[in-house]
N, C-alpha and C positions, 0 to 999 in steps of 0.2 A: 646798649643800644635801645633808643626809643625814638619813635616817629610818628608822625600823623601826614596823610595824604588825601587829597580832595582830586576826583575827576569826573569829567562828563564827555560829551560826544567831541568836544572842542578843545579840552587842555585838559592837563595833569599837573597837580602843583604837590610837592612833597618836601618835607622838613624832617631831618633825623639829626639825633644827638649820640654821641657814641663817646662812651669814656672806658679806657683801660687802665688797670692797676698797675702798678709799677712791677707785679709779678706775674702779669700775663704773658705768656710764651716764655718764661724764664726757668720754670720748674716741671717736673713730669708729671705732674696732676693729672686727674681725668680729666679735667675740662681745660687743661694749662698749655695745649699744643695749638700749632696752626690751624689745625683741623680737628673736627667732631664728627665721626661717622663720615670721613672722607669728604667733608664739606668745610671748605674754607670760613674761617669766623669772620673775615674781611676787616680787621682793625689792624692798621699798619704798622704800630709800633707800641712797646707797653708803656705805661706811664704818659698817657696822653689824652686829651678829649678834643672832639672836633665837631663841627656843625656843618650840615650837608644841605642845601637848598637847590631844587630843580623845579623847572618849569618846562612843560611841553605844551606846544601848541599846533594844532593840526589846520594847517591852511586849506587843504584839498584831502581827498582819499591818498592821494600820492605824494604830498608834500607836506613838510613839517617842519618846524624849528624847535631846537632844545637848547636850554641855557642851563647851566650848573655853575654852582660854586662851592668850594671847601674852605673852610676857616679851621685851624689846628694850632693848637698848642701843646708843647712837649715837655717831658722832663730829661733827667739826666740818665734814666733807665734805656738801653738799647737792646736789640735782639743778641748781642754780644756781651752784653753784662753778666757778671759772674752772679749765681744765685746764691745767696747765703741763708739757709734754712732756717739757722737760730738768731740770727742778728739782722731780723729785715725791717728795721725802724726807719722806713723811708715815707715822708711824708705824701701823702697819697695826691692831695690836690695843689701841690706845687709845681709848676710848670716854668721852666726858665726859657724856655723859646717859644718866639711866636713866630710861625711861617708865613711866608709871603700869602697873601689871599691868591687861591687857585681859580680858576674859572675856564670855562670852554663854552663856546657858541658852535652848535651844528645846525646847518641846513642840509635836510633829506628831499631827495626829489628821486622817488623810485623809477621813473620813466624818462628820465632826461637821457639824450643822445651821447652826451660826452662826459657827464659824469652823475654819481647818486648822491655824493657826500661832498659837503665843502666844511671843514671844520676849522676853528681857530681857537688853539690851545694856549694859555699863559700860565706858566709856573705849574704845569699840570704834573703831577706826582713828585712834586719837589723839583722840578726842573727850574734853572734860571733863565730858560728861553720862552720865548713864543713862536710857536708852529702855525702853519697854514698847511692844513693837508686835503687834497682834492682826492677822490677815490672814486671807481667804477667797478661796479660788481658784474662779473660774466658769469654764465651758467654753460656748461655743456651738457647737452643730453646724448647718451649712448643707447643704442638700441640693439637688441638681440638677434637682428636679422641675420 
């Protein structure tokens, strides 16, 4: 994984490239699990590479807009592939599948009376659908009286 970002008071821009070898997650190596020190590695599948681009813009202290896109290509290895420790001659940079472009747009309004977030998700996390999500956050305060 490699990335670069820039932010100031109004906006944040980030670009991240990720590469997963064909053998990532498929062996019991020290760094080959889905987690390391109980922290997820964050890559979806082995034998893949992806580019993530995000842009966050603060309209006010309480309102913001976020845009994200995810471009990904995958090879034939999956999480259920059989690991062959002796004959693992798999081309590392051959990707047979180009996934549909994923993107999402999120509008946040912390103090809105009816909703806190409106989001539009398209092909997100490999889905074939487009979703509109409207959500409201509530909090309950308990007193010790």
